[in-house]
DSSP file (Angstrom, degrees, kcal/mol; ACC not computed):
  #  RESIDUE AA STRUCTURE BP1 BP2  ACC     N-H-->O    O-->H-N    N-H-->O    O-->H-N    TCO  KAPPA ALPHA  PHI   PSI    X-CA   Y-CA   Z-CA
    1    1 A M     >        0   0    0      0, 0.0     4,-1.6     0, 0.0     5,-0.2   0.000 360.0 360.0 360.0 -30.6  209.1  -17.0  -87.5
    2    2 A S  H  >  +     0   0    0      1,-0.2     4,-1.2     2,-0.2     5,-0.1   0.845 360.0  56.8 -65.2 -31.7  212.0  -19.3  -88.3
    3    3 A D  H  > S+     0   0    0      1,-0.2     4,-1.2     2,-0.2     3,-0.3   0.907 106.0  50.6 -64.8 -39.6  211.1  -21.3  -85.1
    4    4 A Q  H  4 S+     0   0    0      1,-0.2     3,-0.3     2,-0.2    -2,-0.2   0.879 105.6  54.9 -67.9 -36.5  207.6  -21.9  -86.5
    5    5 A S  H  X S+     0   0    0     -4,-1.6     4,-0.7     1,-0.2    -1,-0.2   0.787 109.3  48.6 -66.0 -28.6  208.9  -23.1  -89.8
    6    6 A Q  H  X S+     0   0    0     -4,-1.2     4,-2.3    -3,-0.3    -1,-0.2   0.772  98.0  70.2 -80.5 -25.9  211.0  -25.8  -88.1
    7    7 A V  H  X S+     0   0    0     -4,-1.2     4,-2.5    -3,-0.3     5,-0.2   0.901  96.8  48.1 -61.9 -47.9  208.2  -27.0  -85.9
    8    8 A P  H  > S+     0   0    0      0, 0.0     4,-2.4     0, 0.0    -1,-0.2   0.879 112.9  51.2 -65.4 -32.5  206.2  -28.7  -88.7
    9    9 A G  H  X S+     0   0    0     -4,-0.7     4,-2.6     2,-0.2    -2,-0.2   0.894 111.2  46.7 -66.3 -39.2  209.4  -30.4  -89.9
   10   10 A S  H  X S+     0   0    0     -4,-2.3     4,-2.5     2,-0.2    -1,-0.2   0.876 112.5  48.8 -73.2 -33.9  210.2  -31.6  -86.5
   11   11 A I  H  X S+     0   0    0     -4,-2.5     4,-2.8     2,-0.2    -2,-0.2   0.886 111.8  51.3 -68.0 -38.3  206.6  -32.9  -86.0
   12   12 A E  H  X S+     0   0    0     -4,-2.4     4,-2.6    -5,-0.2    -2,-0.2   0.924 111.6  46.9 -61.3 -45.3  206.9  -34.6  -89.4
   13   13 A Q  H  X S+     0   0    0     -4,-2.6     4,-2.7     2,-0.2    -2,-0.2   0.913 112.9  48.4 -62.2 -42.8  210.1  -36.2  -88.4
   14   14 A R  H  X S+     0   0    0     -4,-2.5     4,-2.4     2,-0.2    -2,-0.2   0.897 112.1  49.6 -64.8 -39.2  208.7  -37.3  -85.1
   15   15 A L  H  X S+     0   0    0     -4,-2.8     4,-2.3     2,-0.2    -2,-0.2   0.916 112.3  47.9 -62.8 -42.7  205.6  -38.7  -86.9
   16   16 A Q  H  X S+     0   0    0     -4,-2.6     4,-2.3     1,-0.2    -2,-0.2   0.911 111.1  50.9 -66.9 -40.0  207.8  -40.6  -89.3
   17   17 A S  H  X S+     0   0    0     -4,-2.7     4,-2.4     1,-0.2    -1,-0.2   0.908 110.7  49.3 -61.7 -41.7  210.0  -41.9  -86.5
   18   18 A L  H  X S+     0   0    0     -4,-2.4     4,-2.5     2,-0.2    -1,-0.2   0.862 110.2  50.9 -66.4 -36.7  206.8  -43.1  -84.7
   19   19 A E  H  X S+     0   0    0     -4,-2.3     4,-2.0     2,-0.2    -2,-0.2   0.893 110.8  47.8 -67.9 -38.4  205.5  -44.8  -87.9
   20   20 A V  H  X S+     0   0    0     -4,-2.3     4,-2.2     2,-0.2    -2,-0.2   0.920 113.0  49.5 -67.4 -43.5  208.8  -46.6  -88.4
   21   21 A S  H  X S+     0   0    0     -4,-2.4     4,-2.4     1,-0.2    -2,-0.2   0.910 111.5  49.4 -60.0 -42.9  208.8  -47.7  -84.6
   22   22 A L  H  X S+     0   0    0     -4,-2.5     4,-2.5     2,-0.2    -1,-0.2   0.881 108.5  52.0 -67.8 -37.3  205.3  -48.9  -85.0
   23   23 A A  H  X S+     0   0    0     -4,-2.0     4,-2.1     2,-0.2    -1,-0.2   0.908 111.4  47.5 -64.9 -40.4  206.1  -50.9  -88.1
   24   24 A H  H  X S+     0   0    0     -4,-2.2     4,-2.4     2,-0.2    -2,-0.2   0.910 112.1  49.7 -65.7 -41.5  209.0  -52.5  -86.3
   25   25 A L  H  X S+     0   0    0     -4,-2.4     4,-2.9     2,-0.2    -2,-0.2   0.904 109.3  51.8 -65.8 -40.7  206.7  -53.3  -83.3
   26   26 A Q  H  X S+     0   0    0     -4,-2.5     4,-2.1     1,-0.2    -1,-0.2   0.913 111.7  46.8 -61.5 -43.0  204.1  -54.8  -85.6
   27   27 A R  H  X S+     0   0    0     -4,-2.1     4,-2.5     2,-0.2    -1,-0.2   0.894 111.6  50.0 -65.1 -40.1  206.6  -57.0  -87.2
   28   28 A L  H  X S+     0   0    0     -4,-2.4     4,-2.9     1,-0.2     5,-0.3   0.925 109.7  52.8 -65.4 -40.6  208.1  -58.1  -83.8
   29   29 A N  H  X S+     0   0    0     -4,-2.9     4,-2.4     1,-0.2    -2,-0.2   0.924 109.7  48.2 -60.6 -41.7  204.5  -58.8  -82.7
   30   30 A E  H  X S+     0   0    0     -4,-2.1     4,-2.0     2,-0.2    -1,-0.2   0.907 111.7  49.1 -62.9 -41.7  203.9  -61.0  -85.7
   31   31 A Q  H  X S+     0   0    0     -4,-2.5     4,-2.1     1,-0.2    -2,-0.2   0.927 112.2  48.7 -66.8 -41.6  207.2  -62.9  -85.2
   32   32 A L  H  X S+     0   0    0     -4,-2.9     4,-2.6     1,-0.2    -2,-0.2   0.877 109.1  53.4 -64.8 -36.9  206.3  -63.4  -81.4
   33   33 A N  H  X S+     0   0    0     -4,-2.4     4,-2.6    -5,-0.3    -1,-0.2   0.907 107.9  50.6 -62.4 -41.5  202.9  -64.7  -82.5
   34   34 A E  H  X S+     0   0    0     -4,-2.0     4,-2.1     2,-0.2    -2,-0.2   0.888 111.6  47.6 -62.7 -40.4  204.5  -67.2  -84.8
   35   35 A V  H  X S+     0   0    0     -4,-2.1     4,-2.5     2,-0.2    -2,-0.2   0.915 111.9  49.3 -68.1 -42.5  206.8  -68.4  -82.0
   36   36 A V  H  X S+     0   0    0     -4,-2.6     4,-2.4     2,-0.2    -2,-0.2   0.903 112.0  49.5 -61.0 -43.8  203.9  -68.7  -79.5
   37   37 A T  H  X S+     0   0    0     -4,-2.6     4,-1.9     2,-0.2    -1,-0.2   0.903 111.9  47.0 -64.9 -41.9  201.9  -70.7  -82.1
   38   38 A Q  H  X S+     0   0    0     -4,-2.1     4,-2.6     2,-0.2    -2,-0.2   0.895 112.0  50.9 -66.9 -42.1  204.7  -73.0  -82.8
   39   39 A Q  H  X S+     0   0    0     -4,-2.5     4,-2.4     2,-0.2    -2,-0.2   0.884 109.1  51.0 -64.6 -39.1  205.4  -73.5  -79.1
   40   40 A A  H  X S+     0   0    0     -4,-2.4     4,-2.5     2,-0.2    -1,-0.2   0.902 110.4  49.9 -65.3 -40.3  201.7  -74.3  -78.5
   41   41 A F  H  X S+     0   0    0     -4,-1.9     4,-2.4     2,-0.2    -2,-0.2   0.941 112.7  46.6 -60.7 -47.9  201.8  -76.9  -81.3
   42   42 A E  H  X S+     0   0    0     -4,-2.6     4,-2.5     1,-0.2    -2,-0.2   0.896 111.5  51.1 -63.6 -39.1  204.9  -78.5  -79.8
   43   43 A A  H  X S+     0   0    0     -4,-2.4     4,-2.4     2,-0.2    -1,-0.2   0.908 110.9  48.4 -64.8 -42.7  203.4  -78.5  -76.3
   44   44 A D  H  X S+     0   0    0     -4,-2.5     4,-2.4     2,-0.2    -2,-0.2   0.930 111.8  50.3 -62.2 -43.4  200.2  -80.2  -77.7
   45   45 A K  H  X S+     0   0    0     -4,-2.4     4,-1.9     1,-0.2    -2,-0.2   0.914 111.9  46.4 -59.5 -47.0  202.4  -82.8  -79.5
   46   46 A A  H  X S+     0   0    0     -4,-2.5     4,-2.5     1,-0.2    -1,-0.2   0.888 111.1  53.4 -66.9 -38.1  204.4  -83.5  -76.3
   47   47 A N  H  X S+     0   0    0     -4,-2.4     4,-2.5     2,-0.2    -2,-0.2   0.908 108.0  50.0 -63.4 -42.4  201.2  -83.8  -74.3
   48   48 A R  H  X S+     0   0    0     -4,-2.4     4,-2.2     1,-0.2    -1,-0.2   0.883 111.4  48.2 -64.2 -37.1  199.8  -86.3  -76.7
   49   49 A R  H  X S+     0   0    0     -4,-1.9     4,-2.4     2,-0.2    -2,-0.2   0.916 110.5  51.4 -70.1 -40.8  203.0  -88.4  -76.5
   50   50 A I  H  X S+     0   0    0     -4,-2.5     4,-2.9     2,-0.2    -2,-0.2   0.922 108.8  51.4 -58.0 -45.7  203.0  -88.2  -72.7
   51   51 A E  H  X S+     0   0    0     -4,-2.5     4,-2.3     1,-0.2    -1,-0.2   0.922 110.0  49.7 -60.7 -43.2  199.3  -89.4  -72.6
   52   52 A R  H  X S+     0   0    0     -4,-2.2     4,-2.3     1,-0.2    -1,-0.2   0.935 112.1  47.3 -59.7 -44.3  200.3  -92.4  -74.9
   53   53 A L  H  X S+     0   0    0     -4,-2.4     4,-2.5     1,-0.2    -2,-0.2   0.875 109.9  52.8 -67.3 -37.6  203.2  -93.3  -72.7
   54   54 A E  H  X S+     0   0    0     -4,-2.9     4,-2.5     2,-0.2    -1,-0.2   0.909 109.6  49.3 -61.7 -39.6  201.1  -93.0  -69.6
   55   55 A T  H  X S+     0   0    0     -4,-2.3     4,-2.6     2,-0.2    -2,-0.2   0.899 111.3  49.3 -64.8 -41.2  198.5  -95.4  -71.2
   56   56 A Q  H  X S+     0   0    0     -4,-2.3     4,-2.5     2,-0.2    -2,-0.2   0.921 111.5  48.2 -65.4 -41.6  201.3  -97.8  -72.1
   57   57 A V  H  X S+     0   0    0     -4,-2.5     4,-2.6     2,-0.2    -2,-0.2   0.919 112.7  49.7 -64.9 -42.2  202.7  -97.8  -68.6
   58   58 A K  H  X S+     0   0    0     -4,-2.5     4,-2.3     1,-0.2    -2,-0.2   0.922 111.8  47.6 -59.8 -45.9  199.2  -98.3  -67.1
   59   59 A D  H  X S+     0   0    0     -4,-2.6     4,-2.2     2,-0.2    -1,-0.2   0.877 111.4  51.4 -63.3 -40.0  198.6 -101.2  -69.5
   60   60 A F  H  X S+     0   0    0     -4,-2.5     4,-2.5     2,-0.2    -2,-0.2   0.928 110.2  48.6 -64.6 -44.7  202.0 -102.7  -68.6
   61   61 A K  H  X S+     0   0    0     -4,-2.6     4,-2.2     1,-0.2    -2,-0.2   0.897 111.1  50.7 -62.2 -40.8  201.2 -102.5  -64.8
   62   62 A E  H  X S+     0   0    0     -4,-2.3     4,-2.1     2,-0.2    -1,-0.2   0.912 111.4  46.9 -64.6 -42.3  197.9 -104.0  -65.3
   63   63 A K  H  X>S+     0   0    0     -4,-2.2     5,-2.0     1,-0.2     4,-0.7   0.909 111.3  52.9 -64.8 -41.1  199.3 -107.0  -67.3
   64   64 A Q  H ><5S+     0   0    0     -4,-2.5     3,-0.6     1,-0.2    -2,-0.2   0.888 110.1  47.0 -62.2 -41.5  202.0 -107.4  -64.7
   65   65 A R  H 3<5S+     0   0    0     -4,-2.2    -1,-0.2     1,-0.2    -2,-0.2   0.855 110.9  52.4 -65.8 -37.7  199.4 -107.5  -61.8
   66   66 A A  H 3<5S-     0   0    0     -4,-2.1    -1,-0.2    -5,-0.2    -2,-0.2   0.568 113.1-120.1 -78.8  -7.5  197.4 -110.0  -63.8
   67   67 A G  T <<5 +     0   0    0     -4,-0.7    -3,-0.2    -3,-0.6    -2,-0.1   0.613  58.4 154.3  81.3  13.1  200.4 -112.2  -64.3
   68   68 A E      < -     0   0    0     -5,-2.0     2,-0.3    -6,-0.2    -1,-0.2  -0.300  54.9 -90.6 -71.6 157.8  200.2 -112.0  -68.1
   69   69 A S        -     0   0    0      1,-0.1     2,-0.6     2,-0.0    -1,-0.1  -0.511  35.2-157.4 -68.3 132.7  203.3 -112.5  -70.1
   70   70 A I        +     0   0    0     -2,-0.3    -1,-0.1    -3,-0.1     3,-0.0  -0.688  27.9 156.2-116.3  78.9  205.0 -109.2  -70.7
   71   71 A D    >>  -     0   0    0     -2,-0.6     3,-2.2     1,-0.1     4,-0.5  -0.912  39.0-147.1-105.4 120.9  207.0 -109.7  -73.8
   72   72 A P  G >4 S+     0   0    0      0, 0.0     3,-0.8     0, 0.0    -1,-0.1   0.775  99.7  63.6 -60.4 -23.1  207.8 -106.5  -75.8
   73   73 A L  G 34 S+     0   0    0      1,-0.2    -3,-0.0    -3,-0.0     0, 0.0   0.744  97.2  58.2 -73.3 -17.3  207.7 -108.6  -79.0
   74   74 A D  G <4 S+     0   0    0     -3,-2.2    -1,-0.2     2,-0.1     2,-0.2   0.639  88.5  96.4 -83.2 -12.6  203.9 -109.3  -78.3
   75   75 A E  S << S-     0   0    0     -3,-0.8    -5,-0.0    -4,-0.5     0, 0.0  -0.486  79.1-118.9 -79.6 145.4  203.2 -105.6  -78.2
   76   76 A K        -     0   0    0     -2,-0.2    -1,-0.1     1,-0.1    -2,-0.1  -0.579  35.0-104.6 -77.4 141.1  201.8 -103.8  -81.3
   77   77 A P    >   -     0   0    0      0, 0.0     3,-2.1     0, 0.0    -1,-0.1  -0.342  34.6-108.0 -62.3 152.5  204.0 -101.1  -82.7
   78   78 A P  T 3  S+     0   0    0      0, 0.0    -2,-0.1     0, 0.0    -3,-0.0   0.644 113.9  66.5 -59.0 -16.6  202.6  -97.6  -81.9
   79   79 A H  T 3         0   0    0      1,-0.2    -3,-0.0     0, 0.0     0, 0.0   0.526 360.0 360.0 -85.7  -3.9  201.5  -97.0  -85.5
   80   80 A Y    <         0   0    0     -3,-2.1    -1,-0.2     0, 0.0    -4,-0.0   0.431 360.0 360.0 -84.9 360.0  198.9  -99.7  -85.4
């Protein structure tokens, strides 16, 4: 009989341990989601910057082929 009285306690302890582990895993999942979201934002930002730079290089090459003056002071700043 003493073995049966210990079984519910051990099941309860195991259940509590599983609940604690689950809580830690849920928090870890939330943290990883935050990191992935931030990384996606940074990747999008970098891609937009690359696209702008590619456009600038393309425009520069076109002007160079056309024989136009390529003076950096003639260029509009990127915020315009």
